[in-house]
C-alpha positions as CSV (number, residue, x, y, z in Angstrom):
1,M,0.3,200.2,-56.9
2,A,1.1,197.2,-55.1
3,S,-1.6,195.9,-52.9
4,K,-1.9,193.0,-50.7
5,R,-2.9,189.8,-52.4
6,I,-5.2,187.6,-50.6
7,P,-6.6,184.4,-51.4
8,A,-10.6,184.0,-52.2
9,G,-11.4,181.5,-49.4
10,T,-9.6,183.8,-46.5
11,F,-11.5,187.3,-48.4
12,K,-14.9,185.2,-47.8
13,A,-14.4,184.0,-44.2
14,K,-12.8,187.7,-43.5
15,C,-15.0,189.5,-45.4
16,L,-16.7,192.3,-43.7
17,K,-13.0,192.3,-41.1
18,L,-11.2,193.0,-44.6
19,M,-14.0,195.7,-45.9
20,D,-13.9,197.6,-42.2
21,H,-9.7,197.4,-42.8
22,I,-9.5,199.2,-46.3
23,A,-11.9,201.5,-45.6
24,A,-10.2,202.7,-42.6
25,T,-6.6,202.4,-44.4
26,G,-7.1,203.2,-47.6
27,E,-5.2,199.7,-48.7
28,A,-6.3,198.0,-51.4
29,I,-6.5,194.4,-51.4
30,T,-6.1,192.1,-54.1
31,V,-8.3,188.8,-54.1
32,T,-6.5,185.4,-55.7
33,K,-8.0,182.1,-57.5
34,H,-5.4,179.7,-57.3
35,G,-2.6,182.2,-56.7
36,T,-3.9,184.2,-60.3
37,P,-5.6,187.7,-59.2
38,V,-9.5,188.1,-59.6
39,V,-11.1,191.2,-58.2
40,R,-9.1,193.8,-55.9
41,V,-11.1,195.6,-53.2
42,V,-10.9,199.3,-53.0
43,P,-11.8,202.0,-50.8
44,A,-14.7,203.8,-52.4
45,V,-14.3,207.3,-52.6
46,E,-17.1,209.8,-52.7
47,Q,-16.1,212.6,-55.3
48,R,-18.6,215.0,-53.9
49,T,-18.1,219.0,-55.8
50,P,-19.6,222.0,-53.9
51,F,-22.8,223.9,-55.6
52,V,-21.1,227.2,-55.1
53,G,-18.3,227.9,-57.6
54,R,-18.3,224.6,-59.3
55,L,-18.2,226.4,-62.5
56,A,-15.4,229.0,-61.7
57,G,-12.9,228.7,-64.3
58,S,-15.0,228.2,-66.8
59,G,-15.9,230.4,-68.7
60,A,-14.0,232.9,-70.7
61,R,-14.0,236.5,-71.6
62,I,-13.7,237.5,-75.5
63,G,-13.6,240.9,-76.1
64,D,-14.4,243.8,-73.8
65,V,-18.2,242.9,-72.7
66,T,-18.9,246.4,-71.0
67,S,-18.5,249.2,-73.8
68,P,-21.3,250.3,-75.7
69,I,-21.3,249.0,-79.5
70,D,-21.6,251.1,-82.2
71,E,-24.8,249.5,-83.5
72,M,-28.8,250.0,-83.4
73,W,-30.8,246.9,-82.2
74,D,-34.3,245.9,-83.9
75,A,-35.3,244.2,-80.5
76,L,-37.2,247.3,-79.7
77,S,-38.6,248.2,-83.2
78,D,-42.1,247.6,-84.6
79,D,-40.9,246.1,-88.0
80,V,-41.6,242.6,-86.3
């Protein structure tokens, strides 16, 4: 992805204005020193997952979960 290139001195002088521009447009800027790319400034994107429904689709149903089984349970016996 191509981004606008700007010398470090210019970035230093116009930092706040450039940050506002990046936030508004979403355009990334590559800061260079002596023509060599040093850092890339990109807009911060918050990834918020809504609480309700965030686990939707993460489970799997295996077999029939509603039919009775043919085994006796020992959970209620006194043989503990």
